[in-house]
C-alpha positions in Angstrom: -28.1 5.5 12.0 -25.2 4.4 9.9 -25.6 1.3 8.0 -21.6 0.6 7.9 -21.8 -0.9 11.1 -24.4 -3.1 10.3 -22.8 -4.3 7.2 -19.6 -4.9 9.0 -21.5 -7.3 10.8 -23.0 -9.1 7.6 -26.8 -7.5 7.7 -28.0 -5.9 4.3 -29.7 -2.7 4.6 -32.9 -4.7 4.1 -32.4 -6.9 7.0 -31.4 -3.8 9.0 -34.6 -2.3 8.3 -36.6 -5.5 9.1 -34.7 -5.7 12.4 -35.4 -2.2 13.6 -38.8 -2.7 12.7 -39.2 -5.9 14.7 -37.3 -4.2 17.8 -40.2 -1.4 17.4 -43.5 -3.5 16.8 -42.2 -6.7 19.3 -43.4 -10.1 18.4 -45.0 -9.6 15.0 -46.7 -11.8 12.1 -45.1 -11.2 8.8 -47.8 -9.6 7.4 -47.3 -6.7 10.1 -43.7 -6.7 9.7 -43.9 -6.3 5.6 -47.1 -3.6 6.5 -44.8 -1.8 8.8 -41.2 -2.0 7.1 -42.5 -1.2 3.6 -41.0 -4.2 2.4 -43.3 -7.2 0.4 -43.8 -10.0 2.3 -42.1 -12.3 0.4 -38.7 -10.7 0.1 -39.6 -9.8 4.0 -39.7 -13.7 4.7 -36.5 -14.6 2.9 -34.8 -11.8 4.7 -36.3 -12.8 8.2 -34.9 -16.1 7.4 -31.2 -14.6 7.0 -31.4 -12.9 10.3 -32.9 -15.9 12.1 -29.8 -17.8 10.9 -27.5 -15.2 11.9 -29.0 -15.3 15.3 -30.7 -11.9 15.4 -34.4 -13.0 14.9 -36.2 -15.8 16.4 -39.8 -16.9 15.9 -42.2 -19.1 17.8 -45.8 -20.5 16.3 -48.8 -18.9 17.2 -51.8 -20.9 16.1 -51.3 -21.7 12.4 -49.3 -18.4 11.8 -45.3 -17.9 12.9 -44.4 -14.6 14.7 -40.8 -13.2 14.7 -39.2 -11.3 17.3 -36.1 -9.3 17.5 -33.4 -10.0 19.7 -31.8 -7.6 22.4 -29.2 -5.3 20.4 -26.8 -6.8 22.7 -26.5 -9.6 20.1 -24.9 -7.2 17.7 -21.6 -7.0 20.4 -21.6 -10.4 20.4 -21.7 -10.8 16.6 -18.8 -8.5 16.4 -16.6 -10.0 18.9 -17.1 -13.2 17.4 -16.4 -11.6 13.7 -13.1 -10.3 15.3 -11.9 -13.6 16.9 -12.9 -15.3 13.5 -10.4 -12.5 11.9 -7.7 -13.0 14.2 -7.7 -16.6 13.5 -7.7 -15.7 9.6 -4.7 -13.0 10.2 -2.8 -15.5 12.4 -3.6 -18.5 9.3 -2.3 -15.8 7.0 1.0 -15.5 9.0 2.1 -19.2 9.6 0.4 -20.8 7.0 -1.3 -19.8 4.1 1.2 -16.6 2.8 4.4 -19.1 3.6 3.0 -21.8 1.3 2.0 -19.6 -1.1 5.8 -18.1 -1.3 7.1 -21.9 -1.8 4.6 -21.9 -4.7 6.1 -19.1 -6.8 8.8 -19.7 -9.6 12.2 -19.6 -8.6 13.5 -16.3 -9.9 13.1 -12.7 -8.6 10.6 -10.5 -10.5 11.7 -6.9 -11.7 8.6 -4.5 -10.4 9.4 -1.4 -12.7 7.7 2.0 -12.3 7.9 5.4 -14.5 7.8 8.9 -13.3 7.5 12.0 -15.0 7.8 15.8 -14.3 9.3 17.7 -11.3 6.6 15.7 -8.9 7.7 12.1 -10.2 11.7 13.5 -9.4 10.9 14.4 -6.2 8.9 11.0 -5.5 12.0 9.0 -6.5 14.3 11.3 -4.7 12.1 10.8 -1.3 12.0 6.8 -1.9 16.0 7.1 -2.1 16.1 8.6 1.2 12.9 6.3 2.5 14.4 2.8 1.6 18.2 3.9 2.5 17.0 5.1 5.9 15.5 1.8 6.8 18.7 -0.2 6.4 21.4 -1.0 8.9 24.2 0.6 6.3 23.1 4.0 5.4 24.6 4.3 2.3 23.6 4.5 -1.9 25.7 4.7 -4.7 25.1 7.2 -7.7 26.8 8.0 -11.3 25.6 11.7 -12.0 26.3 13.8 -15.4 26.8 17.4 -15.2 24.1 18.8 -17.5 21.5 16.8 -15.2 22.7 18.7 -12.0 20.8 22.1 -12.4 17.2 20.3 -12.6 17.6 17.1 -10.3 17.0 18.8 -7.1 14.5 21.3 -8.5 11.5 19.9 -6.9 13.3 18.9 -3.7 15.9 21.7 -3.0 16.7 20.8 0.7 17.4 17.1 -0.4 21.1 17.0 0.6 20.4 18.5 4.2 17.6 15.9 4.6 19.8 13.2 3.7 22.7 14.9 5.9 19.7 14.8 8.5 19.0 11.1 8.5 22.7 9.9 8.5 22.9 8.8 5.3 26.2 8.6 3.1 26.4 8.9 -0.5 29.2 8.0 -3.1 29.2 9.6 -6.3 30.9 8.9 -9.5 30.7 12.2 -11.3 30.8 12.3 -15.4 32.3 15.6 -16.0 33.2 18.5 -14.0 31.3 20.1 -10.9 29.3 18.6 -8.1 28.9 20.1 -4.7 30.6 19.0 -1.6 28.7 18.1 1.3 29.0 16.3 4.8 28.6 12.3 4.5 29.5 12.3 0.9 32.4 10.9 -1.2 32.9 11.8 -5.2 35.1 10.7 -7.5 35.2 11.7 -11.6 35.3 10.7 -14.9 37.0 13.0 -17.4 34.8 13.2 -20.4 35.2 14.8 -23.9 32.7 16.3 -25.8 29.0 16.6 -24.8 27.4 14.1 -22.2 23.7 13.1 -21.8 21.6 14.3 -19.0 21.6 11.1 -16.6 21.7 10.4 -13.1 21.7 6.8 -11.5 21.2 5.9 -8.4 21.7 2.4 -6.6 20.0 1.8 -3.2 19.4 -2.0 -3.4 16.8 -3.5 -4.0 16.1 -0.5 -6.1 17.9 1.2 -9.0 16.6 4.6 -10.0 17.4 6.1 -13.8 16.8 10.1 -14.2 16.9 11.7 -17.5 15.9 14.8 -19.3 13.4 14.9 -22.6 13.3 17.7 -24.8 12.8 21.1 -23.1 14.6 19.6 -20.2 11.4 17.9 -19.1 12.5 15.2 -16.1 11.6 11.3 -16.2 12.3 8.4 -14.3 12.7 4.8 -14.0 12.9 2.8 -10.7 13.4 -0.9 -10.9 13.2 -3.0 -8.3 15.0 -6.2 -8.6 17.7 -7.5 -6.1 19.4 -9.2 -8.8 19.8 -5.7 -10.7 20.6 -3.6 -8.1 23.3 -5.9 -6.8 24.9 -6.0 -10.4 25.1 -2.5 -10.4 26.3 -2.4 -7.0 29.4 -4.6 -8.4 29.7 -2.2 -11.6 30.2 0.7 -9.6 32.4 -0.7 -6.3 34.7 -1.8 -9.4 34.9 1.5 -11.0 35.4 3.1 -7.8 38.5 1.7 -6.8 39.8 2.0 -10.4 39.3 5.7 -10.1 
């Protein structure tokens, strides 16, 4: 019999053992309960008092001794129902009172959440995050700064990324640093001419996040994702201003 269900009701393994022993024995003295359960009398007595307070066990005097009796197993369902009702009230209180009050206690500034990712698996996670975040927005569009050297490596871990983006109805605006770049549905592209070598970089702006992807030595990709409405808004303003000028 799984102990997990009993623990959810607040019963320890010892209390569960004693309750099951009492169900088998019927009304019994502490000495008989200890003997049949394998729990010493002192520990058994303390646990039986706990079971009594939880309504699972009752007792009655018989001469100079105290006899304990297990309540019907149906009591466990009653305990579960009481626990669920208390939990429902707690959830309602959290939603309507506690969490709103806690939010009011936070300082009046926006904290930036920063995450780092490495390798093809990390880049794939970032690309999927872009799709997940943007697909949930009313205006399904994000913006990108992309340099030529990174393009062969960007979609290597997620080769059908563009197809997935189009399937989700997501638009993208790209300011490309250097020549090249694919033409695809639901995309607009403008170019900035460059002279000399350009470092491999890719910056995606998808509020409330910005992702920066670059290549380290041996073309090893790494990424930083910043989750900040303020930073994303500032980057969006820079992008929109430059877009109008090109």
